[in-house]
N, C-alpha and C positions, 0 to 999 in steps of 0.2 A: 458337116465337114470339119476336119481338124487339121491344124498345121502339123507338118512332120519335119521340123527342123532337126538339127543334130540331137537335141535333147528332148524332143517331143512337145506335146501341147502343155501349156501353162495351167496349173491348178488355180481355181478361183476361190473365192471366199463366200460365205453366206450373206455378206453385205455388198457383193458386187453391184455397182451402179451401172447406169447407161443401158438398162434392160427394161422391159415392160413392168417388171417387179424384181426386187432383189431375190436371189435364190431362196432365202429364208421366208420371205413373203409369199413366193410362189407355192412353196410347200404348205404353208399355213392356209393359203387361199384354196388349194386343191383339197386339203383336209376339210375345210368349211363346206366345199361343194359335196364331198362324200357324206357329210353329216346332214346337210340341208337339201340336197338335190336341187330341183328347179327353184327353190326359194332362196338359194344362196345369192348374195350380192355379187359374187365373182363368176357366175355362170357364163356371162358374155365374154369374159376374159380368157376362158379355158375351152379348148376345142373338145368335142365329143371324143370318147376313147373306148376301147374294148374293155378295159378293166372295170370302169363304171357300168358299162352296158351289161357285162356278165354278172356283176353284183346285183343290178336291178332285176335281171331275169331270175336269178336264184331267189332273191328276196320275194319277188312276185309269186313264184311257184310255192314257196314256203307259206306265204301269206294266204293263199287259197286254202291250204289245209288248216291253217290257224283259224280263219274265219268260219270254216265249216264246224269247228269245235269250240268257238268262242275263245280262242287263244290269242296271244299277242307275241310280237317280236320287236326287238330294238337292236340296232347296231350303232355303236358309238366309236368314233375315230379320234385319235389323239396323236400329236407329234411329240415324240420323246426328245429331250434336249441333246444337242450335239450328235445327232445321227444323220448327218448330211455330208455328201462329198460333191465337189463341183469341179468340172473341167471346162476351161474356156475354149470356145470354138472361134479362134482368131480369124478364121476364114470369113465368117459373116458377123461376128460380134456378139453372138448369143452364148449361152452357157448350157451345158448338159448337167443336170442336177439329179443325183441319186440319193434318195432319202427313205428313211424308215418311218412308217405311219402305223402305229399300233391300233388294234380295234378289239372290241368285245361284242359278241353277238349273243344276246339273251333271248331265248325262246321259251315261252310259257304256254304249255298245252292247256286247253280248257276242258270243262266237264269231266273231271276225274281221270283224264288221260295222262299218259307218260310222254315226256319230251325225249326224243331219241337223237343220237348223232345224225348230222345231215350229210356226211360224206364218208368215204372210206378212211380218209385221214383222221377225221374226228372219231370214227369207230376204233381205229388203232390206238389212239390216245386214251379213249374212255375205257377200253378193255372190258373187263367183267364188272365194271362199276354198276351200282344199283341206280336205275333210272327213277327220277321223280317227275313231277309236273314241270320243273324248270331246268333247262340246260343252258349253261353259260360256257361259251368257247372264246378263248383269247387267241388272237391272230397277230402275226408279224407280217406286215405288207411292205414290200420294197417297191418303190415307184421311181421310174426314171422320167424326168420331165425335161423338155427342151424349153428354155426361157429365151425368147427372141430379144433382139436389141430394141430399145425404145424407138418409137416412131416408125417401126417396120410395118405396122398394120397387121402383124401376125399375132396369133393367140398362143398362150402357154399350151403345150401339147404333151400328153403322156405318151412316151414312145416305148415304154416297156414296164412290166409289172410282174410281181411274184407274190402270192398270198399263201401263207402256211399257218395252220393252227398249231399252237404250242401248248395249250392247256384246255382240257375239256372237263367240266365238273357239273354234277347234278346238285342243285341248290335245294 
């Protein structure tokens, strides 16, 4: 919920206090969860969400093919500097945080096989490129997080996401 006074809701800052985490910390913690999964120290602070669930399913599907051919895959997520916007939800004291999280997904096919694009979007970017055993795709992920007020008993929650490949290359 947002206030709708004459001028609209107030914009927040990456260092807003009185929340379960500052917006900047919430994005960093979510990124850590993307990188480490269940091993992340922040898993209990962040609610389950569709973005991570869909990534896990895709990764598991690709992993089945990789294991059959002794291949490997790795996704690495990073938070670029100053790619965050915050709107305060004065109605309940939380913040809506929209942030960019970049990622690279490297897939290496095994046993003399070629690694190919994993989606129609990747195929479009790769075009007529020459496939090799290793495919590296760079993504821009935009994540909307709700960061609740401190002492609310609520978890940080991803309320929206968009994932788009921006570069596909054979290494």
